[in-house]
PDB file with one MODEL, atoms N, CA, C and O in Angstrom:
MODEL        1
ATOM      1  N   MET A   1     110.163  81.376 113.723  1.00  0.00           N
ATOM      2  CA  MET A   1     109.569  81.544 112.532  1.00  0.00           C
ATOM      3  C   MET A   1     110.066  81.651 111.234  1.00  0.00           C
ATOM      4  O   MET A   1     110.473  82.636 110.619  1.00  0.00           O
ATOM      5  N   ALA A   2     109.953  80.297 110.865  1.00  0.00           N
ATOM      6  CA  ALA A   2     110.663  80.306 109.372  1.00  0.00           C
ATOM      7  C   ALA A   2     109.897  80.422 107.932  1.00  0.00           C
ATOM      8  O   ALA A   2     109.050  79.579 107.641  1.00  0.00           O
ATOM      9  N   PRO A   3     110.099  81.092 107.372  1.00  0.00           N
ATOM     10  CA  PRO A   3     109.257  81.167 106.007  1.00  0.00           C
ATOM     11  C   PRO A   3     109.083  80.869 105.205  1.00  0.00           C
ATOM     12  O   PRO A   3     110.037  80.438 104.557  1.00  0.00           O
ATOM     13  N   ILE A   4     107.809  80.856 104.637  1.00  0.00           N
ATOM     14  CA  ILE A   4     107.095  80.090 103.704  1.00  0.00           C
ATOM     15  C   ILE A   4     107.926  79.541 102.944  1.00  0.00           C
ATOM     16  O   ILE A   4     108.206  78.352 103.094  1.00  0.00           O
ATOM     17  N   GLU A   5     108.458  80.264 102.025  1.00  0.00           N
ATOM     18  CA  GLU A   5     108.956  79.867 100.638  1.00  0.00           C
ATOM     19  C   GLU A   5     110.591  80.538 101.086  1.00  0.00           C
ATOM     20  O   GLU A   5     111.041  80.962 102.151  1.00  0.00           O
ATOM     21  N   HIS A   6     111.226  80.369  99.568  1.00  0.00           N
ATOM     22  CA  HIS A   6     112.627  81.109 100.070  1.00  0.00           C
ATOM     23  C   HIS A   6     112.640  82.370  98.866  1.00  0.00           C
ATOM     24  O   HIS A   6     113.591  82.833  98.237  1.00  0.00           O
ATOM     25  N   ASP A   7     111.130  82.723  98.826  1.00  0.00           N
ATOM     26  CA  ASP A   7     111.238  83.690  98.226  1.00  0.00           C
ATOM     27  C   ASP A   7     111.742  85.021  99.312  1.00  0.00           C
ATOM     28  O   ASP A   7     111.937  84.671 100.477  1.00  0.00           O
ATOM     29  N   PRO A   8     111.929  86.306  99.028  1.00  0.00           N
ATOM     30  CA  PRO A   8     112.472  86.826  99.908  1.00  0.00           C
ATOM     31  C   PRO A   8     111.190  88.123 100.280  1.00  0.00           C
ATOM     32  O   PRO A   8     111.183  88.663 101.386  1.00  0.00           O
ATOM     33  N   ASP A   9     110.343  88.427  99.380  1.00  0.00           N
ATOM     34  CA  ASP A   9     109.234  89.446  99.601  1.00  0.00           C
ATOM     35  C   ASP A   9     108.195  88.800 100.089  1.00  0.00           C
ATOM     36  O   ASP A   9     107.269  89.438 100.590  1.00  0.00           O
ATOM     37  N   ILE A  10     108.173  87.133 100.010  1.00  0.00           N
ATOM     38  CA  ILE A  10     106.999  86.741 101.296  1.00  0.00           C
ATOM     39  C   ILE A  10     107.683  86.539 102.667  1.00  0.00           C
ATOM     40  O   ILE A  10     107.322  86.871 103.796  1.00  0.00           O
ATOM     41  N   ALA A  11     109.131  85.687 102.080  1.00  0.00           N
ATOM     42  CA  ALA A  11     109.790  86.041 103.998  1.00  0.00           C
ATOM     43  C   ALA A  11     109.250  87.224 104.774  1.00  0.00           C
ATOM     44  O   ALA A  11     108.715  87.186 105.882  1.00  0.00           O
ATOM     45  N   GLN A  12     109.544  88.578 103.795  1.00  0.00           N
ATOM     46  CA  GLN A  12     109.556  90.129 104.749  1.00  0.00           C
ATOM     47  C   GLN A  12     108.056  90.184 104.756  1.00  0.00           C
ATOM     48  O   GLN A  12     107.736  91.050 105.570  1.00  0.00           O
ATOM     49  N   ALA A  13     106.851  89.564 104.132  1.00  0.00           N
ATOM     50  CA  ALA A  13     105.723  89.802 104.343  1.00  0.00           C
ATOM     51  C   ALA A  13     105.336  89.096 105.334  1.00  0.00           C
ATOM     52  O   ALA A  13     104.571  89.687 106.098  1.00  0.00           O
ATOM     53  N   GLN A  14     105.681  87.681 105.681  1.00  0.00           N
ATOM     54  CA  GLN A  14     105.367  87.265 107.090  1.00  0.00           C
ATOM     55  C   GLN A  14     105.745  87.604 108.296  1.00  0.00           C
ATOM     56  O   GLN A  14     105.123  87.451 109.348  1.00  0.00           O
ATOM     57  N   VAL A  15     107.195  88.257 108.056  1.00  0.00           N
ATOM     58  CA  VAL A  15     107.640  89.137 109.151  1.00  0.00           C
ATOM     59  C   VAL A  15     107.027  90.187 110.157  1.00  0.00           C
ATOM     60  O   VAL A  15     106.886  90.451 111.351  1.00  0.00           O
ATOM     61  N   PHE A  16     106.681  90.723 108.518  1.00  0.00           N
ATOM     62  CA  PHE A  16     105.827  92.363 108.659  1.00  0.00           C
ATOM     63  C   PHE A  16     104.144  91.976 109.137  1.00  0.00           C
ATOM     64  O   PHE A  16     103.379  92.752 109.710  1.00  0.00           O
ATOM     65  N   LEU A  17     103.870  90.668 108.749  1.00  0.00           N
ATOM     66  CA  LEU A  17     102.063  89.760 109.393  1.00  0.00           C
ATOM     67  C   LEU A  17     102.587  89.702 110.823  1.00  0.00           C
ATOM     68  O   LEU A  17     102.132  90.397 111.732  1.00  0.00           O
ATOM     69  N   HIS A  18     103.650  88.759 110.964  1.00  0.00           N
ATOM     70  CA  HIS A  18     103.924  88.423 112.588  1.00  0.00           C
ATOM     71  C   HIS A  18     103.926  89.906 113.223  1.00  0.00           C
ATOM     72  O   HIS A  18     102.937  90.031 113.945  1.00  0.00           O
ATOM     73  N   LEU A  19     104.623  90.924 113.188  1.00  0.00           N
ATOM     74  CA  LEU A  19     104.409  92.485 113.843  1.00  0.00           C
ATOM     75  C   LEU A  19     103.179  93.266 113.817  1.00  0.00           C
ATOM     76  O   LEU A  19     103.100  94.254 114.547  1.00  0.00           O
ATOM     77  N   LEU A  20     102.218  92.938 113.063  1.00  0.00           N
ATOM     78  CA  LEU A  20     101.029  93.751 112.666  1.00  0.00           C
ATOM     79  C   LEU A  20     100.511  92.487 113.615  1.00  0.00           C
ATOM     80  O   LEU A  20     100.128  92.958 114.686  1.00  0.00           O
ATOM     81  N   ASN A  21     100.334  90.650 113.573  1.00  0.00           N
ATOM     82  CA  ASN A  21      99.505  90.601 114.457  1.00  0.00           C
ATOM     83  C   ASN A  21      99.961  90.515 115.763  1.00  0.00           C
ATOM     84  O   ASN A  21      98.956  90.329 116.450  1.00  0.00           O
ATOM     85  N   THR A  22     100.910  90.549 116.443  1.00  0.00           N
ATOM     86  CA  THR A  22     101.403  91.833 117.270  1.00  0.00           C
ATOM     87  C   THR A  22     100.972  92.926 117.693  1.00  0.00           C
ATOM     88  O   THR A  22     100.624  93.010 118.871  1.00  0.00           O
ATOM     89  N   GLU A  23     100.901  93.890 116.940  1.00  0.00           N
ATOM     90  CA  GLU A  23     100.268  94.982 117.258  1.00  0.00           C
ATOM     91  C   GLU A  23      98.887  94.685 117.705  1.00  0.00           C
ATOM     92  O   GLU A  23      98.572  95.160 118.796  1.00  0.00           O
ATOM     93  N   ILE A  24      98.174  94.120 117.186  1.00  0.00           N
ATOM     94  CA  ILE A  24      96.244  93.733 117.137  1.00  0.00           C
ATOM     95  C   ILE A  24      96.124  93.296 118.479  1.00  0.00           C
ATOM     96  O   ILE A  24      95.250  93.613 119.286  1.00  0.00           O
ATOM     97  N   ASP A  25      97.445  92.254 118.695  1.00  0.00           N
ATOM     98  CA  ASP A  25      96.870  91.666 120.349  1.00  0.00           C
ATOM     99  C   ASP A  25      97.029  92.493 121.334  1.00  0.00           C
ATOM    100  O   ASP A  25      96.294  92.414 122.319  1.00  0.00           O
ATOM    101  N   ILE A  26      98.341  93.742 121.212  1.00  0.00           N
ATOM    102  CA  ILE A  26      98.398  94.606 122.463  1.00  0.00           C
ATOM    103  C   ILE A  26      97.384  95.453 122.160  1.00  0.00           C
ATOM    104  O   ILE A  26      96.615  95.537 123.117  1.00  0.00           O
ATOM    105  N   LEU A  27      97.028  96.171 121.157  1.00  0.00           N
ATOM    106  CA  LEU A  27      96.103  96.825 120.468  1.00  0.00           C
ATOM    107  C   LEU A  27      94.275  96.256 121.172  1.00  0.00           C
ATOM    108  O   LEU A  27      93.343  96.958 121.564  1.00  0.00           O
ATOM    109  N   THR A  28      94.339  95.495 121.122  1.00  0.00           N
ATOM    110  CA  THR A  28      92.897  94.507 121.734  1.00  0.00           C
ATOM    111  C   THR A  28      92.649  94.917 123.019  1.00  0.00           C
ATOM    112  O   THR A  28      91.674  95.478 123.518  1.00  0.00           O
ATOM    113  N   ALA A  29      94.120  94.390 123.655  1.00  0.00           N
ATOM    114  CA  ALA A  29      94.335  94.234 125.546  1.00  0.00           C
ATOM    115  C   ALA A  29      94.165  96.395 126.049  1.00  0.00           C
ATOM    116  O   ALA A  29      93.514  96.884 126.972  1.00  0.00           O
ATOM    117  N   ARG A  30      94.867  96.982 125.196  1.00  0.00           N
ATOM    118  CA  ARG A  30      94.697  97.952 125.438  1.00  0.00           C
ATOM    119  C   ARG A  30      93.202  98.619 126.088  1.00  0.00           C
ATOM    120  O   ARG A  30      92.792  99.107 127.141  1.00  0.00           O
ATOM    121  N   ILE A  31      92.642  98.242 124.533  1.00  0.00           N
ATOM    122  CA  ILE A  31      91.544  99.024 124.541  1.00  0.00           C
ATOM    123  C   ILE A  31      90.192  98.034 125.690  1.00  0.00           C
ATOM    124  O   ILE A  31      89.113  98.499 126.057  1.00  0.00           O
ATOM    125  N   GLU A  32      90.537  97.164 125.889  1.00  0.00           N
ATOM    126  CA  GLU A  32      89.409  96.291 127.051  1.00  0.00           C
ATOM    127  C   GLU A  32      89.796  97.152 128.388  1.00  0.00           C
ATOM    128  O   GLU A  32      89.033  97.814 129.092  1.00  0.00           O
ATOM    129  N   GLU A  33      91.339  96.930 128.547  1.00  0.00           N
ATOM    130  CA  GLU A  33      92.033  97.744 130.052  1.00  0.00           C
ATOM    131  C   GLU A  33      90.999  99.443 129.612  1.00  0.00           C
ATOM    132  O   GLU A  33      90.539 100.148 130.510  1.00  0.00           O
ATOM    133  N   THR A  34      90.891  99.662 128.630  1.00  0.00           N
ATOM    134  CA  THR A  34      90.423 101.410 128.765  1.00  0.00           C
ATOM    135  C   THR A  34      88.667 101.235 129.153  1.00  0.00           C
ATOM    136  O   THR A  34      87.993 101.887 129.950  1.00  0.00           O
ATOM    137  N   GLU A  35      88.246 100.028 128.198  1.00  0.00           N
ATOM    138  CA  GLU A  35      86.536  99.898 128.645  1.00  0.00           C
ATOM    139  C   GLU A  35      86.497  99.606 129.857  1.00  0.00           C
ATOM    140  O   GLU A  35      85.678 100.263 130.500  1.00  0.00           O
ATOM    141  N   ALA A  36      87.271  98.617 130.593  1.00  0.00           N
ATOM    142  CA  ALA A  36      87.685  98.164 132.195  1.00  0.00           C
ATOM    143  C   ALA A  36      87.366  99.348 132.688  1.00  0.00           C
ATOM    144  O   ALA A  36      86.281  99.486 133.254  1.00  0.00           O
ATOM    145  N   ASP A  37      88.417 100.598 132.534  1.00  0.00           N
ATOM    146  CA  ASP A  37      88.693 101.588 133.344  1.00  0.00           C
ATOM    147  C   ASP A  37      87.424 102.817 132.987  1.00  0.00           C
ATOM    148  O   ASP A  37      87.346 103.786 133.742  1.00  0.00           O
ATOM    149  N   ALA A  38      86.710 102.724 132.102  1.00  0.00           N
ATOM    150  CA  ALA A  38      86.011 103.490 132.397  1.00  0.00           C
ATOM    151  C   ALA A  38      84.751 102.838 132.573  1.00  0.00           C
ATOM    152  O   ALA A  38      83.880 103.688 132.389  1.00  0.00           O
ATOM    153  N   HIS A  39      84.372 102.007 132.775  1.00  0.00           N
ATOM    154  CA  HIS A  39      82.788 101.183 133.293  1.00  0.00           C
ATOM    155  C   HIS A  39      83.565 101.036 135.115  1.00  0.00           C
ATOM    156  O   HIS A  39      82.811 100.969 136.085  1.00  0.00           O
ATOM    157  N   ARG A  40      84.562 101.018 135.221  1.00  0.00           N
ATOM    158  CA  ARG A  40      84.620 101.011 136.632  1.00  0.00           C
ATOM    159  C   ARG A  40      84.337 102.727 137.403  1.00  0.00           C
ATOM    160  O   ARG A  40      83.659 102.866 138.421  1.00  0.00           O
ATOM    161  N   ALA A  41      85.076 104.008 136.592  1.00  0.00           N
ATOM    162  CA  ALA A  41      84.413 105.256 136.764  1.00  0.00           C
ATOM    163  C   ALA A  41      83.126 105.411 136.780  1.00  0.00           C
ATOM    164  O   ALA A  41      82.668 106.250 137.555  1.00  0.00           O
ATOM    165  N   GLY A  42      82.535 104.902 136.217  1.00  0.00           N
ATOM    166  CA  GLY A  42      81.116 105.143 135.544  1.00  0.00           C
ATOM    167  C   GLY A  42      80.777 106.103 134.300  1.00  0.00           C
ATOM    168  O   GLY A  42      81.482 107.106 134.407  1.00  0.00           O
ATOM    169  N   SER A  43      80.209 106.148 133.507  1.00  0.00           N
ATOM    170  CA  SER A  43      79.926 106.386 132.485  1.00  0.00           C
ATOM    171  C   SER A  43      79.929 108.375 132.420  1.00  0.00           C
ATOM    172  O   SER A  43      80.355 109.028 131.467  1.00  0.00           O
ATOM    173  N   TRP A  44      79.541 108.751 133.262  1.00  0.00           N
ATOM    174  CA  TRP A  44      79.937 110.453 133.428  1.00  0.00           C
ATOM    175  C   TRP A  44      80.711 110.782 134.385  1.00  0.00           C
ATOM    176  O   TRP A  44      80.509 111.872 134.920  1.00  0.00           O
ATOM    177  N   ASP A  45      81.583 110.105 134.764  1.00  0.00           N
ATOM    178  CA  ASP A  45      82.722 110.364 135.693  1.00  0.00           C
ATOM    179  C   ASP A  45      83.685 111.217 134.900  1.00  0.00           C
ATOM    180  O   ASP A  45      83.511 111.231 133.682  1.00  0.00           O
ATOM    181  N   ARG A  46      84.746 111.985 135.445  1.00  0.00           N
ATOM    182  CA  ARG A  46      85.967 112.408 134.328  1.00  0.00           C
ATOM    183  C   ARG A  46      86.377 111.617 133.844  1.00  0.00           C
ATOM    184  O   ARG A  46      86.341 111.588 132.614  1.00  0.00           O
ATOM    185  N   LEU A  47      87.033 110.472 134.664  1.00  0.00           N
ATOM    186  CA  LEU A  47      88.191 109.665 133.985  1.00  0.00           C
ATOM    187  C   LEU A  47      87.421 108.843 132.793  1.00  0.00           C
ATOM    188  O   LEU A  47      88.088 108.583 131.792  1.00  0.00           O
ATOM    189  N   GLY A  48      86.338 108.508 132.837  1.00  0.00           N
ATOM    190  CA  GLY A  48      85.542 107.760 132.273  1.00  0.00           C
ATOM    191  C   GLY A  48      85.402 108.704 130.481  1.00  0.00           C
ATOM    192  O   GLY A  48      85.383 108.023 129.456  1.00  0.00           O
ATOM    193  N   ALA A  49      85.339 109.919 130.431  1.00  0.00           N
ATOM    194  CA  ALA A  49      84.752 110.972 129.935  1.00  0.00           C
ATOM    195  C   ALA A  49      86.873 110.749 129.137  1.00  0.00           C
ATOM    196  O   ALA A  49      87.135 110.213 128.060  1.00  0.00           O
ATOM    197  N   ARG A  50      87.801 111.287 130.008  1.00  0.00           N
ATOM    198  CA  ARG A  50      88.905 111.313 129.262  1.00  0.00           C
ATOM    199  C   ARG A  50      89.343 109.505 128.764  1.00  0.00           C
ATOM    200  O   ARG A  50      89.794 109.451 127.620  1.00  0.00           O
ATOM    201  N   VAL A  51      89.267 108.422 129.339  1.00  0.00           N
ATOM    202  CA  VAL A  51      89.681 107.524 128.048  1.00  0.00           C
ATOM    203  C   VAL A  51      88.491 107.044 127.186  1.00  0.00           C
ATOM    204  O   VAL A  51      88.836 106.120 126.449  1.00  0.00           O
ATOM    205  N   ARG A  52      87.728 107.251 127.112  1.00  0.00           N
ATOM    206  CA  ARG A  52      86.966 107.243 126.253  1.00  0.00           C
ATOM    207  C   ARG A  52      87.946 108.271 124.508  1.00  0.00           C
ATOM    208  O   ARG A  52      87.944 107.863 123.347  1.00  0.00           O
ATOM    209  N   PRO A  53      88.321 109.003 124.814  1.00  0.00           N
ATOM    210  CA  PRO A  53      88.698 109.594 123.433  1.00  0.00           C
ATOM    211  C   PRO A  53      90.398 108.827 123.112  1.00  0.00           C
ATOM    212  O   PRO A  53      91.132 109.037 122.146  1.00  0.00           O
ATOM    213  N   GLU A  54      90.596 108.051 124.123  1.00  0.00           N
ATOM    214  CA  GLU A  54      92.210 107.545 123.714  1.00  0.00           C
ATOM    215  C   GLU A  54      91.280 106.242 123.327  1.00  0.00           C
ATOM    216  O   GLU A  54      91.520 105.813 122.198  1.00  0.00           O
ATOM    217  N   GLU A  55      90.250 105.524 124.070  1.00  0.00           N
ATOM    218  CA  GLU A  55      89.781 104.666 123.040  1.00  0.00           C
ATOM    219  C   GLU A  55      89.074 104.533 121.819  1.00  0.00           C
ATOM    220  O   GLU A  55      88.713 103.495 121.264  1.00  0.00           O
ATOM    221  N   ASP A  56      88.895 105.896 121.412  1.00  0.00           N
ATOM    222  CA  ASP A  56      89.125 105.815 119.993  1.00  0.00           C
ATOM    223  C   ASP A  56      89.565 105.804 118.770  1.00  0.00           C
ATOM    224  O   ASP A  56      89.269 105.390 117.649  1.00  0.00           O
ATOM    225  N   THR A  57      91.174 106.974 119.896  1.00  0.00           N
ATOM    226  CA  THR A  57      92.633 106.313 119.453  1.00  0.00           C
ATOM    227  C   THR A  57      92.698 104.857 118.910  1.00  0.00           C
ATOM    228  O   THR A  57      93.111 104.457 117.822  1.00  0.00           O
ATOM    229  N   LEU A  58      92.269 104.296 119.780  1.00  0.00           N
ATOM    230  CA  LEU A  58      93.264 103.015 119.786  1.00  0.00           C
ATOM    231  C   LEU A  58      92.189 101.975 118.884  1.00  0.00           C
ATOM    232  O   LEU A  58      92.733 101.074 118.246  1.00  0.00           O
ATOM    233  N   GLN A  59      90.876 102.075 118.832  1.00  0.00           N
ATOM    234  CA  GLN A  59      90.039 101.484 117.817  1.00  0.00           C
ATOM    235  C   GLN A  59      90.127 101.745 116.359  1.00  0.00           C
ATOM    236  O   GLN A  59      89.725 100.927 115.531  1.00  0.00           O
ATOM    237  N   GLU A  60      90.740 103.075 116.002  1.00  0.00           N
ATOM    238  CA  GLU A  60      90.824 103.865 114.564  1.00  0.00           C
ATOM    239  C   GLU A  60      92.396 102.892 114.415  1.00  0.00           C
ATOM    240  O   GLU A  60      92.607 102.366 113.322  1.00  0.00           O
ATOM    241  N   GLN A  61      93.463 102.702 115.583  1.00  0.00           N
ATOM    242  CA  GLN A  61      94.412 102.027 115.076  1.00  0.00           C
ATOM    243  C   GLN A  61      94.644 100.461 115.004  1.00  0.00           C
ATOM    244  O   GLN A  61      95.526  99.763 114.504  1.00  0.00           O
ATOM    245  N   LEU A  62      93.163 100.132 115.907  1.00  0.00           N
ATOM    246  CA  LEU A  62      93.294  98.387 115.689  1.00  0.00           C
ATOM    247  C   LEU A  62      92.676  98.645 114.443  1.00  0.00           C
ATOM    248  O   LEU A  62      93.000  97.568 113.944  1.00  0.00           O
ATOM    249  N   SER A  63      91.842  99.390 113.248  1.00  0.00           N
ATOM    250  CA  SER A  63      91.103  98.923 112.077  1.00  0.00           C
ATOM    251  C   SER A  63      92.384  99.327 111.357  1.00  0.00           C
ATOM    252  O   SER A  63      92.296  98.652 110.332  1.00  0.00           O
ATOM    253  N   GLU A  64      93.435  99.964 111.274  1.00  0.00           N
ATOM    254  CA  GLU A  64      94.109 100.462 110.491  1.00  0.00           C
ATOM    255  C   GLU A  64      94.954  98.730 110.297  1.00  0.00           C
ATOM    256  O   GLU A  64      94.930  98.001 109.306  1.00  0.00           O
ATOM    257  N   ALA A  65      95.441  98.564 111.250  1.00  0.00           N
ATOM    258  CA  ALA A  65      96.211  97.226 111.010  1.00  0.00           C
ATOM    259  C   ALA A  65      95.208  96.546 110.725  1.00  0.00           C
ATOM    260  O   ALA A  65      95.303  96.131 109.569  1.00  0.00           O
ATOM    261  N   HIS A  66      94.337  96.248 111.198  1.00  0.00           N
ATOM    262  CA  HIS A  66      93.692  94.416 109.930  1.00  0.00           C
ATOM    263  C   HIS A  66      93.599  95.629 108.936  1.00  0.00           C
ATOM    264  O   HIS A  66      94.119  95.052 107.981  1.00  0.00           O
ATOM    265  N   HIS A  67      93.403  96.512 108.600  1.00  0.00           N
ATOM    266  CA  HIS A  67      93.273  96.871 106.804  1.00  0.00           C
ATOM    267  C   HIS A  67      94.558  96.101 106.530  1.00  0.00           C
ATOM    268  O   HIS A  67      94.516  95.067 105.863  1.00  0.00           O
ATOM    269  N   LEU A  68      95.780  96.610 107.061  1.00  0.00           N
ATOM    270  CA  LEU A  68      96.948  96.368 106.733  1.00  0.00           C
ATOM    271  C   LEU A  68      97.088  94.910 106.327  1.00  0.00           C
ATOM    272  O   LEU A  68      97.626  94.794 105.226  1.00  0.00           O
ATOM    273  N   VAL A  69      96.754  93.769 106.911  1.00  0.00           N
ATOM    274  CA  VAL A  69      96.988  92.796 107.333  1.00  0.00           C
ATOM    275  C   VAL A  69      95.590  91.826 105.954  1.00  0.00           C
ATOM    276  O   VAL A  69      95.596  90.700 105.457  1.00  0.00           O
ATOM    277  N   ALA A  70      94.593  93.052 105.824  1.00  0.00           N
ATOM    278  CA  ALA A  70      93.913  92.126 105.022  1.00  0.00           C
ATOM    279  C   ALA A  70      94.905  92.650 103.562  1.00  0.00           C
ATOM    280  O   ALA A  70      95.267  91.708 102.857  1.00  0.00           O
ATOM    281  N   ARG A  71      95.272  93.846 103.173  1.00  0.00           N
ATOM    282  CA  ARG A  71      95.900  94.570 102.135  1.00  0.00           C
ATOM    283  C   ARG A  71      97.144  93.633 102.020  1.00  0.00           C
ATOM    284  O   ARG A  71      97.715  93.512 100.936  1.00  0.00           O
ATOM    285  N   LEU A  72      97.510  93.054 102.997  1.00  0.00           N
ATOM    286  CA  LEU A  72      98.837  91.924 102.991  1.00  0.00           C
ATOM    287  C   LEU A  72      98.544  90.831 102.158  1.00  0.00           C
ATOM    288  O   LEU A  72      99.149  90.243 101.261  1.00  0.00           O
ATOM    289  N   THR A  73      97.436  90.721 102.707  1.00  0.00           N
ATOM    290  CA  THR A  73      96.915  88.510 102.815  1.00  0.00           C
ATOM    291  C   THR A  73      96.798  88.733 101.589  1.00  0.00           C
ATOM    292  O   THR A  73      97.187  87.786 100.905  1.00  0.00           O
ATOM    293  N   ALA A  74      96.184  90.137 100.678  1.00  0.00           N
ATOM    294  CA  ALA A  74      95.511  90.123  99.414  1.00  0.00           C
ATOM    295  C   ALA A  74      96.845  89.390  98.424  1.00  0.00           C
ATOM    296  O   ALA A  74      97.030  88.422  97.686  1.00  0.00           O
ATOM    297  N   ARG A  75      97.517  90.471  98.933  1.00  0.00           N
ATOM    298  CA  ARG A  75      98.733  90.628  98.116  1.00  0.00           C
ATOM    299  C   ARG A  75     100.088  89.654  98.412  1.00  0.00           C
ATOM    300  O   ARG A  75     101.064  89.693  97.664  1.00  0.00           O
ATOM    301  N   TYR A  76     100.035  88.995  99.302  1.00  0.00           N
ATOM    302  CA  TYR A  76     100.200  87.123  99.550  1.00  0.00           C
ATOM    303  C   TYR A  76      99.352  86.697  99.751  1.00  0.00           C
ATOM    304  O   TYR A  76      98.914  86.851 100.891  1.00  0.00           O
ATOM    305  N   PRO A  77      98.695  86.014  98.924  1.00  0.00           N
ATOM    306  CA  PRO A  77      97.631  84.727  99.387  1.00  0.00           C
ATOM    307  C   PRO A  77      98.554  83.638 100.490  1.00  0.00           C
ATOM    308  O   PRO A  77      98.396  83.458 101.697  1.00  0.00           O
ATOM    309  N   GLU A  78      99.634  82.975  99.454  1.00  0.00           N
ATOM    310  CA  GLU A  78     100.277  82.470 100.958  1.00  0.00           C
ATOM    311  C   GLU A  78     100.038  82.441 102.463  1.00  0.00           C
ATOM    312  O   GLU A  78     100.070  81.432 103.168  1.00  0.00           O
ATOM    313  N   LEU A  79      99.821  83.550 102.810  1.00  0.00           N
ATOM    314  CA  LEU A  79     100.349  84.022 104.395  1.00  0.00           C
ATOM    315  C   LEU A  79      98.911  83.797 104.542  1.00  0.00           C
ATOM    316  O   LEU A  79      98.570  83.858 105.723  1.00  0.00           O
ATOM    317  N   ARG A  80      98.049  83.581 103.803  1.00  0.00           N
ATOM    318  CA  ARG A  80      96.279  83.624 104.764  1.00  0.00           C
ATOM    319  C   ARG A  80      95.908  81.989 105.074  1.00  0.00           C
ATOM    320  O   ARG A  80      94.804  81.465 104.928  1.00  0.00           O
ATOM    321  N   ASP A  81      97.336  81.254 105.609  1.00  0.00           N
ATOM    322  CA  ASP A  81      97.176  80.253 106.052  1.00  0.00           C
ATOM    323  C   ASP A  81      98.171  79.774 106.989  1.00  0.00           C
ATOM    324  O   ASP A  81      98.391  78.624 107.367  1.00  0.00           O
ATOM    325  N   VAL A  82      98.907  81.211 107.390  1.00  0.00           N
ATOM    326  CA  VAL A  82     100.112  80.999 108.210  1.00  0.00           C
ATOM    327  C   VAL A  82      98.917  81.575 109.902  1.00  0.00           C
ATOM    328  O   VAL A  82      98.354  82.658 110.062  1.00  0.00           O
ATOM    329  N   GLU A  83      98.923  80.628 110.635  1.00  0.00           N
ATOM    330  CA  GLU A  83      99.058  80.738 112.007  1.00  0.00           C
ATOM    331  C   GLU A  83      99.189  81.661 112.681  1.00  0.00           C
ATOM    332  O   GLU A  83     100.189  82.310 112.376  1.00  0.00           O
ATOM    333  N   ARG A  84      98.506  82.136 113.673  1.00  0.00           N
ATOM    334  CA  ARG A  84      98.773  83.102 114.262  1.00  0.00           C
ATOM    335  C   ARG A  84      99.645  82.939 115.499  1.00  0.00           C
ATOM    336  O   ARG A  84      99.738  81.853 116.071  1.00  0.00           O
ATOM    337  N   ASN A  85     100.340  84.133 115.939  1.00  0.00           N
ATOM    338  CA  ASN A  85     101.026  83.157 116.896  1.00  0.00           C
ATOM    339  C   ASN A  85     100.642  83.566 118.126  1.00  0.00           C
ATOM    340  O   ASN A  85     101.037  82.969 119.127  1.00  0.00           O
TER     341      ASN A  85
ENDMDL
END
């Protein structure tokens, strides 16, 4: 991952954007796993009841990560065209 420019702020923002995108991918996969677990357990099963709060927490974290990406790209518009890895 080469910096967009030689500006250290933009380079640091690019690194943070990469980390956030990685976190978004991880959270998305975990949400899909908890949804699959809940579906396998049945909607009224104890496992399904246990999994749902975890999914809610993961959804909140995912929303926060997307919000941080939006704020970062608003502050550094140069990052908007950076491809996700």
